[in-house]
N, CA, C and O atoms as CSV, one atom per row, in Angstrom:
chain,resi,resn,atom,element,x,y,z
A,1,UNK,N,N,-48.628,15.398,-5.219
A,1,UNK,CA,C,-47.884,16.596,-4.900
A,1,UNK,C,C,-46.438,16.307,-4.599
A,1,UNK,O,O,-45.526,17.022,-5.014
A,2,UNK,N,N,-46.248,15.146,-3.805
A,2,UNK,CA,C,-44.905,14.629,-3.620
A,2,UNK,C,C,-44.172,14.171,-4.733
A,2,UNK,O,O,-42.943,14.240,-4.719
A,3,UNK,N,N,-44.811,13.695,-5.732
A,3,UNK,CA,C,-44.030,13.363,-7.018
A,3,UNK,C,C,-43.559,14.551,-7.686
A,3,UNK,O,O,-42.478,14.472,-8.270
A,4,UNK,N,N,-44.267,15.764,-7.696
A,4,UNK,CA,C,-43.922,16.939,-8.454
A,4,UNK,C,C,-42.701,17.552,-7.750
A,4,UNK,O,O,-41.809,18.057,-8.432
A,5,UNK,N,N,-42.626,17.525,-6.322
A,5,UNK,CA,C,-41.430,17.965,-5.686
A,5,UNK,C,C,-40.231,17.021,-5.879
A,5,UNK,O,O,-39.097,17.493,-5.950
A,6,UNK,N,N,-40.450,15.737,-5.965
A,6,UNK,CA,C,-39.360,14.911,-6.362
A,6,UNK,C,C,-38.853,15.208,-7.742
A,6,UNK,O,O,-37.646,15.222,-7.983
A,7,UNK,N,N,-39.813,15.456,-8.689
A,7,UNK,CA,C,-39.297,15.668,-10.105
A,7,UNK,C,C,-38.538,17.078,-10.019
A,7,UNK,O,O,-37.632,17.272,-10.830
A,8,UNK,N,N,-38.808,17.928,-9.222
A,8,UNK,CA,C,-38.007,19.212,-9.179
A,8,UNK,C,C,-36.660,19.086,-8.521
A,8,UNK,O,O,-35.712,19.784,-8.881
A,9,UNK,N,N,-36.573,18.165,-7.523
A,9,UNK,CA,C,-35.335,18.022,-6.830
A,9,UNK,C,C,-34.498,17.058,-7.395
A,9,UNK,O,O,-33.300,17.112,-7.114
A,10,UNK,N,N,-34.950,16.105,-8.211
A,10,UNK,CA,C,-34.094,15.097,-8.819
A,10,UNK,C,C,-32.901,15.664,-9.666
A,10,UNK,O,O,-31.778,15.171,-9.557
A,11,UNK,N,N,-33.178,16.755,-10.548
A,11,UNK,CA,C,-32.111,17.264,-11.232
A,11,UNK,C,C,-31.001,17.989,-10.390
A,11,UNK,O,O,-29.845,18.218,-10.746
A,12,UNK,N,N,-31.551,18.275,-9.295
A,12,UNK,CA,C,-30.387,19.124,-8.281
A,12,UNK,C,C,-29.505,17.973,-7.724
A,12,UNK,O,O,-28.285,18.133,-7.694
A,13,UNK,N,N,-30.074,16.810,-7.278
A,13,UNK,CA,C,-29.288,15.724,-6.768
A,13,UNK,C,C,-28.339,15.134,-7.760
A,13,UNK,O,O,-27.203,14.815,-7.409
A,14,UNK,N,N,-28.760,14.977,-8.982
A,14,UNK,CA,C,-28.062,14.186,-10.032
A,14,UNK,C,C,-27.097,15.106,-10.777
A,14,UNK,O,O,-26.212,14.599,-11.467
A,15,UNK,N,N,-27.217,16.411,-10.677
A,15,UNK,CA,C,-26.272,17.297,-11.348
A,15,UNK,C,C,-24.974,17.587,-10.463
A,15,UNK,O,O,-24.135,18.387,-10.878
A,16,UNK,N,N,-24.820,16.949,-9.276
A,16,UNK,CA,C,-23.747,17.162,-8.492
A,16,UNK,C,C,-22.579,16.424,-9.180
A,16,UNK,O,O,-22.665,15.361,-9.795
A,17,UNK,N,N,-21.491,17.157,-8.974
A,17,UNK,CA,C,-20.245,16.714,-9.901
A,17,UNK,C,C,-19.005,16.542,-8.738
A,17,UNK,O,O,-18.979,17.069,-7.625
A,18,UNK,N,N,-18.172,15.804,-9.235
A,18,UNK,CA,C,-16.854,15.781,-8.463
A,18,UNK,C,C,-15.679,15.881,-9.374
A,18,UNK,O,O,-15.644,15.321,-10.470
A,19,UNK,N,N,-14.745,16.590,-8.898
A,19,UNK,CA,C,-13.634,17.031,-9.765
A,19,UNK,C,C,-12.311,17.179,-9.053
A,19,UNK,O,O,-12.318,17.466,-7.856
A,20,UNK,N,N,-11.233,17.014,-9.673
A,20,UNK,CA,C,-9.927,17.216,-9.028
A,20,UNK,C,C,-9.162,18.380,-9.890
A,20,UNK,O,O,-9.466,18.667,-11.048
A,21,UNK,N,N,-8.223,18.941,-9.209
A,21,UNK,CA,C,-7.230,19.781,-9.994
A,21,UNK,C,C,-6.226,19.003,-10.673
A,21,UNK,O,O,-6.275,17.776,-10.589
A,22,UNK,N,N,-5.339,19.564,-11.322
A,22,UNK,CA,C,-4.071,18.919,-11.758
A,22,UNK,C,C,-3.211,18.597,-10.555
A,22,UNK,O,O,-3.353,19.215,-9.499
A,23,UNK,N,N,-2.368,17.684,-10.702
A,23,UNK,CA,C,-1.266,17.481,-9.681
A,23,UNK,C,C,-0.354,18.622,-9.742
A,23,UNK,O,O,0.058,18.956,-10.853
A,24,UNK,N,N,0.057,19.333,-8.597
A,24,UNK,CA,C,0.928,20.327,-8.626
A,24,UNK,C,C,2.195,19.992,-7.903
A,24,UNK,O,O,2.101,19.516,-6.772
A,25,UNK,N,N,3.395,20.196,-8.451
A,25,UNK,CA,C,4.609,19.903,-7.808
A,25,UNK,C,C,4.890,20.963,-6.844
A,25,UNK,O,O,4.764,22.148,-7.153
A,26,UNK,N,N,5.342,20.503,-5.461
A,26,UNK,CA,C,5.542,21.452,-4.347
A,26,UNK,C,C,6.984,21.227,-3.742
A,26,UNK,O,O,7.245,21.487,-2.567
A,27,UNK,N,N,7.857,20.744,-4.603
A,27,UNK,CA,C,9.196,20.514,-4.051
A,27,UNK,C,C,9.680,19.055,-4.214
A,27,UNK,O,O,8.947,18.281,-4.830
A,28,UNK,N,N,10.738,18.661,-3.763
A,28,UNK,CA,C,11.493,17.412,-3.910
A,28,UNK,C,C,10.319,16.219,-3.637
A,28,UNK,O,O,9.821,16.057,-2.522
A,29,UNK,N,N,10.005,15.525,-4.650
A,29,UNK,CA,C,9.005,14.295,-4.537
A,29,UNK,C,C,7.613,14.740,-3.708
A,29,UNK,O,O,6.948,13.918,-3.076
A,30,UNK,N,N,7.302,16.043,-3.798
A,30,UNK,CA,C,6.021,16.416,-3.178
A,30,UNK,C,C,5.132,17.090,-4.102
A,30,UNK,O,O,5.565,17.778,-5.026
A,31,UNK,N,N,3.713,16.884,-3.842
A,31,UNK,CA,C,2.792,17.363,-4.699
A,31,UNK,C,C,1.561,17.811,-3.977
A,31,UNK,O,O,1.376,17.548,-2.789
A,32,UNK,N,N,0.714,18.499,-4.719
A,32,UNK,CA,C,-0.619,18.790,-4.115
A,32,UNK,C,C,-1.685,18.603,-5.301
A,32,UNK,O,O,-1.457,18.819,-6.491
A,33,UNK,N,N,-2.948,18.141,-4.719
A,33,UNK,CA,C,-4.057,18.005,-5.557
A,33,UNK,C,C,-5.291,18.603,-4.666
A,33,UNK,O,O,-5.232,18.630,-3.437
A,34,UNK,N,N,-6.122,18.956,-5.215
A,34,UNK,CA,C,-7.393,19.396,-4.684
A,34,UNK,C,C,-8.592,18.609,-5.256
A,34,UNK,O,O,-8.804,18.644,-6.468
A,35,UNK,N,N,-9.317,17.960,-4.491
A,35,UNK,CA,C,-10.561,17.332,-4.913
A,35,UNK,C,C,-11.830,18.112,-4.305
A,35,UNK,O,O,-11.841,18.569,-3.162
A,36,UNK,N,N,-12.901,18.206,-5.216
A,36,UNK,CA,C,-14.058,18.860,-4.687
A,36,UNK,C,C,-15.343,18.160,-5.162
A,36,UNK,O,O,-15.393,17.491,-6.194
A,37,UNK,N,N,-16.263,18.344,-4.422
A,37,UNK,CA,C,-17.580,17.939,-4.867
A,37,UNK,C,C,-18.816,18.927,-4.602
A,37,UNK,O,O,-18.848,19.729,-3.668
A,38,UNK,N,N,-19.724,18.774,-5.458
A,38,UNK,CA,C,-20.877,19.791,-5.262
A,38,UNK,C,C,-22.038,18.756,-4.963
A,38,UNK,O,O,-22.095,17.712,-5.612
A,39,UNK,N,N,-22.936,19.041,-4.003
A,39,UNK,CA,C,-24.164,18.247,-3.857
A,39,UNK,C,C,-24.014,17.304,-2.858
A,39,UNK,O,O,-22.941,16.718,-2.719
A,40,UNK,N,N,-25.007,17.079,-2.115
A,40,UNK,CA,C,-24.994,16.215,-0.885
A,40,UNK,C,C,-24.741,14.677,-1.080
A,40,UNK,O,O,-24.159,13.959,-0.266
A,41,UNK,N,N,-25.301,14.256,-2.365
A,41,UNK,CA,C,-25.047,12.818,-2.663
A,41,UNK,C,C,-23.446,12.487,-2.899
A,41,UNK,O,O,-23.041,11.328,-2.803
A,42,UNK,N,N,-22.765,13.337,-3.143
A,42,UNK,CA,C,-21.239,13.071,-3.585
A,42,UNK,C,C,-20.520,13.551,-2.331
A,42,UNK,O,O,-19.327,13.827,-2.457
A,43,UNK,N,N,-21.054,13.678,-1.213
A,43,UNK,CA,C,-20.137,14.026,-0.063
A,43,UNK,C,C,-18.918,13.135,0.207
A,43,UNK,O,O,-19.074,11.925,0.370
A,44,UNK,N,N,-17.764,13.681,0.256
A,44,UNK,CA,C,-16.637,12.793,0.511
A,44,UNK,C,C,-15.944,12.264,-0.817
A,44,UNK,O,O,-14.788,11.844,-0.765
A,45,UNK,N,N,-16.603,12.286,-1.917
A,45,UNK,CA,C,-16.072,11.678,-2.999
A,45,UNK,C,C,-14.852,12.571,-3.706
A,45,UNK,O,O,-13.986,12.036,-4.398
A,46,UNK,N,N,-14.894,13.841,-3.471
A,46,UNK,CA,C,-13.741,14.662,-4.004
A,46,UNK,C,C,-12.455,14.128,-3.282
A,46,UNK,O,O,-11.453,13.915,-3.964
A,47,UNK,N,N,-12.444,13.929,-2.089
A,47,UNK,CA,C,-11.300,13.369,-1.290
A,47,UNK,C,C,-10.946,12.048,-1.855
A,47,UNK,O,O,-9.759,11.870,-2.129
A,48,UNK,N,N,-11.737,11.156,-2.057
A,48,UNK,CA,C,-11.598,9.761,-2.602
A,48,UNK,C,C,-10.921,9.969,-4.019
A,48,UNK,O,O,-9.926,9.309,-4.319
A,49,UNK,N,N,-11.438,10.832,-4.826
A,49,UNK,CA,C,-10.921,11.057,-6.153
A,49,UNK,C,C,-9.583,11.602,-6.205
A,49,UNK,O,O,-8.757,11.233,-7.040
A,50,UNK,N,N,-9.353,12.510,-5.286
A,50,UNK,CA,C,-8.016,13.217,-5.064
A,50,UNK,C,C,-7.015,12.076,-4.660
A,50,UNK,O,O,-5.914,12.029,-5.210
A,51,UNK,N,N,-7.356,11.207,-3.761
A,51,UNK,CA,C,-6.288,9.958,-3.353
A,51,UNK,C,C,-6.171,9.209,-4.607
A,51,UNK,O,O,-5.019,8.934,-4.944
A,52,UNK,N,N,-7.191,8.799,-5.415
A,52,UNK,CA,C,-6.995,7.988,-6.361
A,52,UNK,C,C,-6.159,8.615,-7.575
A,52,UNK,O,O,-5.346,7.884,-8.140
A,53,UNK,N,N,-6.314,9.851,-7.972
A,53,UNK,CA,C,-5.571,10.638,-8.734
A,53,UNK,C,C,-4.045,10.673,-8.291
A,53,UNK,O,O,-3.150,10.468,-9.111
A,54,UNK,N,N,-3.802,10.936,-6.978
A,54,UNK,CA,C,-2.607,11.004,-6.455
A,54,UNK,C,C,-1.774,9.602,-6.485
A,54,UNK,O,O,-0.546,9.551,-6.556
A,55,UNK,N,N,-2.581,8.549,-6.425
A,55,UNK,CA,C,-1.941,7.053,-6.452
A,55,UNK,C,C,-1.631,6.994,-8.008
A,55,UNK,O,O,-0.518,6.576,-8.327
A,56,UNK,N,N,-2.485,7.361,-8.966
A,56,UNK,CA,C,-2.110,7.247,-10.320
A,56,UNK,C,C,-0.908,8.015,-10.566
A,56,UNK,O,O,-0.006,7.467,-11.200
A,57,UNK,N,N,-0.751,9.303,-10.124
A,57,UNK,CA,C,0.532,9.984,-10.507
A,57,UNK,C,C,1.699,9.288,-9.992
A,57,UNK,O,O,2.711,9.189,-10.686
A,58,UNK,N,N,1.623,8.780,-8.777
A,58,UNK,CA,C,2.781,7.991,-8.153
A,58,UNK,C,C,3.083,6.919,-8.916
A,58,UNK,O,O,4.246,6.636,-9.201
A,59,UNK,N,N,1.994,6.192,-9.333
A,59,UNK,CA,C,2.240,4.877,-10.031
A,59,UNK,C,C,2.960,5.116,-11.483
A,59,UNK,O,O,3.726,4.318,-12.022
A,60,UNK,N,N,2.560,6.351,-11.985
A,60,UNK,CA,C,3.074,6.678,-13.288
A,60,UNK,C,C,4.479,6.950,-13.232
A,60,UNK,O,O,5.136,6.947,-14.273
A,61,UNK,N,N,5.053,7.207,-12.015
A,61,UNK,CA,C,6.467,7.506,-11.776
A,61,UNK,C,C,7.112,6.272,-11.112
A,61,UNK,O,O,8.224,6.396,-10.599
A,62,UNK,N,N,6.431,5.015,-11.096
A,62,UNK,CA,C,6.823,3.903,-10.515
A,62,UNK,C,C,7.202,3.969,-8.959
A,62,UNK,O,O,8.112,3.366,-8.390
A,63,UNK,N,N,6.280,4.843,-8.433
A,63,UNK,CA,C,6.756,5.034,-6.994
A,63,UNK,C,C,5.254,4.872,-6.290
A,63,UNK,O,O,4.205,4.651,-6.893
A,64,UNK,N,N,5.422,5.035,-4.906
A,64,UNK,CA,C,4.238,4.811,-3.956
A,64,UNK,C,C,3.793,6.096,-3.315
A,64,UNK,O,O,4.591,6.996,-3.052
A,65,UNK,N,N,2.538,6.164,-3.076
A,65,UNK,CA,C,1.991,7.386,-2.333
A,65,UNK,C,C,2.171,7.472,-0.853
A,65,UNK,O,O,1.802,6.522,-0.163
A,66,UNK,N,N,2.693,8.503,-0.322
A,66,UNK,CA,C,2.758,8.862,1.068
A,66,UNK,C,C,1.997,10.134,1.338
A,66,UNK,O,O,2.398,11.194,0.857
A,67,UNK,N,N,0.806,10.066,2.164
A,67,UNK,CA,C,0.060,11.085,2.540
A,67,UNK,C,C,0.746,12.037,3.444
A,67,UNK,O,O,1.100,11.652,4.559
A,68,UNK,N,N,0.972,13.317,3.029
A,68,UNK,CA,C,1.565,14.272,4.094
A,68,UNK,C,C,0.567,14.965,4.954
A,68,UNK,O,O,0.699,15.181,6.158
A,69,UNK,N,N,-0.532,15.317,4.142
A,69,UNK,CA,C,-1.586,16.294,4.789
A,69,UNK,C,C,-2.771,16.421,4.103
A,69,UNK,O,O,-2.749,16.696,2.903
A,70,UNK,N,N,-4.000,16.227,4.814
A,70,UNK,CA,C,-5.286,16.526,4.168
A,70,UNK,C,C,-5.861,17.758,4.905
A,70,UNK,O,O,-5.818,17.889,6.128
A,71,UNK,N,N,-6.391,18.630,4.059
A,71,UNK,CA,C,-7.141,19.800,4.535
A,71,UNK,C,C,-8.472,19.772,3.886
A,71,UNK,O,O,-8.550,19.753,2.657
A,72,UNK,N,N,-9.537,19.770,4.651
A,72,UNK,CA,C,-10.777,19.675,4.023
A,72,UNK,C,C,-11.726,21.087,4.571
A,72,UNK,O,O,-11.652,21.599,5.688
A,73,UNK,N,N,-12.469,21.450,3.612
A,73,UNK,CA,C,-13.393,22.599,3.887
A,73,UNK,C,C,-14.847,22.170,3.434
A,73,UNK,O,O,-15.003,21.761,2.283
A,74,UNK,N,N,-15.790,22.244,4.204
A,74,UNK,CA,C,-17.277,21.901,3.700
A,74,UNK,C,C,-18.012,23.176,3.784
A,74,UNK,O,O,-17.816,24.011,4.666
A,75,UNK,N,N,-18.934,23.296,2.752
A,75,UNK,CA,C,-19.847,24.440,2.548
A,75,UNK,C,C,-21.000,24.219,3.586
A,75,UNK,O,O,-21.538,23.123,3.745
A,76,UNK,N,N,-21.308,25.266,4.225
A,76,UNK,CA,C,-22.257,25.206,5.427
A,76,UNK,C,C,-23.688,24.867,4.758
A,76,UNK,O,O,-24.407,23.984,5.227
A,77,UNK,N,N,-24.031,25.593,3.682
A,77,UNK,CA,C,-25.501,25.458,3.275
A,77,UNK,C,C,-25.629,24.655,2.059
A,77,UNK,O,O,-26.708,24.094,1.872
A,78,UNK,N,N,-24.592,24.503,1.117
A,78,UNK,CA,C,-24.810,23.938,-0.040
A,78,UNK,C,C,-24.375,22.447,-0.319
A,78,UNK,O,O,-24.561,21.895,-1.404
A,79,UNK,N,N,-23.730,21.807,0.855
A,79,UNK,CA,C,-23.248,20.545,0.804
A,79,UNK,C,C,-21.965,20.341,-0.017
A,79,UNK,O,O,-21.499,19.211,-0.165
A,80,UNK,N,N,-21.415,21.395,-0.534
A,80,UNK,CA,C,-19.969,21.276,-1.195
A,80,UNK,C,C,-19.042,20.846,-0.144
A,80,UNK,O,O,-19.247,20.944,1.065
A,81,UNK,N,N,-17.872,20.300,-0.788
A,81,UNK,CA,C,-16.774,19.948,0.052
A,81,UNK,C,C,-15.477,20.063,-0.669
A,81,UNK,O,O,-15.453,19.565,-1.794
A,82,UNK,N,N,-14.390,20.631,-0.224
A,82,UNK,CA,C,-13.117,20.774,-0.963
A,82,UNK,C,C,-12.029,20.083,-0.012
A,82,UNK,O,O,-11.968,20.347,1.189
A,83,UNK,N,N,-11.263,19.268,-0.584
A,83,UNK,CA,C,-10.135,18.539,0.160
A,83,UNK,C,C,-8.781,18.853,-0.591
A,83,UNK,O,O,-8.644,18.576,-1.783
A,84,UNK,N,N,-7.801,19.435,0.153
A,84,UNK,CA,C,-6.523,19.521,-0.417
A,84,UNK,C,C,-5.521,18.382,0.054
A,84,UNK,O,O,-5.273,18.267,1.255
A,85,UNK,N,N,-4.975,17.587,-0.836
A,85,UNK,CA,C,-4.066,16.586,-0.343
A,85,UNK,C,C,-2.669,16.995,-0.870
A,85,UNK,O,O,-2.404,17.312,-2.030
A,86,UNK,N,N,-1.753,16.927,0.270
A,86,UNK,CA,C,-0.623,17.092,0.033
A,86,UNK,C,C,0.354,15.914,0.201
A,86,UNK,O,O,0.534,15.438,1.322
A,87,UNK,N,N,0.993,15.429,-0.890
A,87,UNK,CA,C,1.636,13.915,-0.772
A,87,UNK,C,C,2.936,13.813,-1.430
A,87,UNK,O,O,3.285,14.686,-2.225
A,88,UNK,N,N,3.665,12.827,-1.162
A,88,UNK,CA,C,4.945,12.551,-1.886
A,88,UNK,C,C,4.839,11.156,-2.445
A,88,UNK,O,O,4.020,10.330,-2.041
A,89,UNK,N,N,5.789,10.932,-3.475
A,89,UNK,CA,C,5.831,9.795,-4.167
A,89,UNK,C,C,7.265,9.206,-3.795
A,89,UNK,O,O,8.289,9.841,-4.046
A,90,UNK,N,N,7.278,8.074,-3.242
A,90,UNK,CA,C,8.654,7.381,-2.879
A,90,UNK,C,C,8.769,6.017,-3.379
A,90,UNK,O,O,7.812,5.376,-3.813
A,91,UNK,N,N,9.960,5.595,-3.306
A,91,UNK,CA,C,10.185,4.263,-3.783
A,91,UNK,C,C,9.793,3.255,-2.684
A,91,UNK,O,O,9.656,3.609,-1.513
A,92,UNK,N,N,9.620,2.003,-3.096
A,92,UNK,CA,C,9.105,0.976,-2.197
A,92,UNK,C,C,9.995,0.768,-1.007
A,92,UNK,O,O,9.505,0.437,0.073
A,93,UNK,N,N,11.352,0.960,-1.171
A,93,UNK,CA,C,12.310,0.649,-0.204
A,93,UNK,C,C,12.579,1.955,0.725
A,93,UNK,O,O,13.438,1.903,1.604
A,94,UNK,N,N,11.880,3.027,0.517
A,94,UNK,CA,C,12.136,4.194,1.163
A,94,UNK,C,C,11.578,4.068,2.562
A,94,UNK,O,O,10.489,3.508,2.693
A,95,UNK,N,N,12.257,4.563,3.685
A,95,UNK,CA,C,11.862,4.314,5.068
A,95,UNK,C,C,10.394,5.024,5.312
A,95,UNK,O,O,9.604,4.619,6.165
A,96,UNK,N,N,10.172,6.021,4.534
A,96,UNK,CA,C,8.921,6.719,4.810
A,96,UNK,C,C,7.702,5.966,4.193
A,96,UNK,O,O,6.558,6.373,4.391
A,97,UNK,N,N,7.957,4.911,3.475
A,97,UNK,CA,C,6.984,4.224,2.870
A,97,UNK,C,C,6.339,3.101,3.901
A,97,UNK,O,O,6.633,1.907,3.849
A,98,UNK,N,N,5.445,3.662,4.810
A,98,UNK,CA,C,4.864,2.863,5.909
A,98,UNK,C,C,3.345,2.933,5.912
A,98,UNK,O,O,2.760,3.594,5.053
A,99,UNK,N,N,2.715,2.287,6.829
A,99,UNK,CA,C,1.411,2.492,7.022
A,99,UNK,C,C,0.949,3.945,7.560
A,99,UNK,O,O,1.479,4.425,8.562
A,100,UNK,N,N,0.022,4.563,6.907
A,100,UNK,CA,C,-0.233,5.907,7.389
A,100,UNK,C,C,-0.818,6.106,8.865
A,100,UNK,O,O,-1.716,5.390,9.307
A,101,UNK,N,N,-0.337,6.948,9.447
A,101,UNK,CA,C,-1.007,7.242,10.776
A,101,UNK,C,C,-1.472,8.553,10.828
A,101,UNK,O,O,-0.863,9.465,11.387
A,102,UNK,N,N,-2.651,8.677,10.198
A,102,UNK,CA,C,-3.311,10.069,10.045
A,102,UNK,C,C,-3.957,10.392,11.294
A,102,UNK,O,O,-4.543,9.534,11.954
A,103,UNK,N,N,-3.861,11.732,11.677
A,103,UNK,CA,C,-4.492,12.346,12.832
A,103,UNK,C,C,-5.012,13.488,12.409
A,103,UNK,O,O,-4.396,14.077,11.521
A,104,UNK,N,N,-6.143,14.022,12.885
A,104,UNK,CA,C,-6.830,15.249,12.678
A,104,UNK,C,C,-6.056,16.330,13.348
A,104,UNK,O,O,-5.843,16.305,14.561
A,105,UNK,N,N,-5.607,17.341,12.512
A,105,UNK,CA,C,-5.148,18.423,13.215
A,105,UNK,C,C,-5.996,19.267,14.011
A,105,UNK,O,O,-7.087,19.574,13.530
A,106,UNK,N,N,-5.618,19.773,15.357
A,106,UNK,CA,C,-6.472,20.671,15.965
A,106,UNK,C,C,-6.976,21.732,15.282
A,106,UNK,O,O,-6.271,22.284,14.437
A,107,UNK,N,N,-8.336,22.195,15.559
A,107,UNK,CA,C,-8.827,23.365,14.928
A,107,UNK,C,C,-8.420,24.775,15.676
A,107,UNK,O,O,-8.527,25.880,15.146
A,108,UNK,N,N,-7.953,24.537,16.955
A,108,UNK,CA,C,-7.342,25.537,17.658
A,108,UNK,C,C,-6.144,25.228,18.275
A,108,UNK,O,O,-6.082,24.196,18.942
A,109,UNK,N,N,-5.090,26.022,18.151
A,109,UNK,CA,C,-3.790,25.848,18.721
A,109,UNK,C,C,-3.562,26.921,19.922
A,109,UNK,O,O,-3.612,28.132,19.710
A,110,UNK,N,N,-3.328,26.408,21.098
A,110,UNK,CA,C,-3.177,27.310,22.113
A,110,UNK,C,C,-1.470,27.382,22.361
A,110,UNK,O,O,-0.818,26.363,22.592
A,111,UNK,N,N,-0.905,28.649,22.281
A,111,UNK,CA,C,0.458,28.645,22.432
A,111,UNK,C,C,0.809,29.482,23.631
A,111,UNK,O,O,0.486,30.669,23.675
A,112,UNK,N,N,1.518,28.841,24.684
A,112,UNK,CA,C,1.770,29.577,25.896
A,112,UNK,C,C,2.960,30.477,25.669
A,112,UNK,O,O,4.053,29.955,25.445
A,113,UNK,N,N,2.837,31.742,25.708
A,113,UNK,CA,C,4.034,32.678,25.418
A,113,UNK,C,C,4.503,33.234,26.752
A,113,UNK,O,O,5.121,34.298,26.716
A,114,UNK,N,N,4.303,32.692,27.840
A,114,UNK,CA,C,4.870,33.232,29.237
A,114,UNK,C,C,6.321,32.814,29.075
A,114,UNK,O,O,6.670,31.850,28.393
A,115,UNK,N,N,7.133,33.600,29.745
A,115,UNK,CA,C,8.604,33.394,29.863
A,115,UNK,C,C,9.074,33.131,31.310
A,115,UNK,O,O,10.267,32.944,31.547
């Protein structure tokens, strides 16, 4: 019985795919790309592929990747995940080309509107 269940579930796990959108210009030296994955075995690989494609895009311009922002959304029931990466391509001597200091944005922002 267990082998028949595994045989039914195996195509579900192996059919998972990882994709990225094309690189989209967003202004001076700034771009956006979205990586997504379907299926639990590929969790997080959409983000990795997006960073790889962003690095390749910057390398084609003979520049270097600077991450501006990551936004990720995960499907609650199906294991899908989508990551939007906003990045810049800068020269090696650009002051912004430093080690990334990535922090997670808060999910709730509280604004005090008292005067």
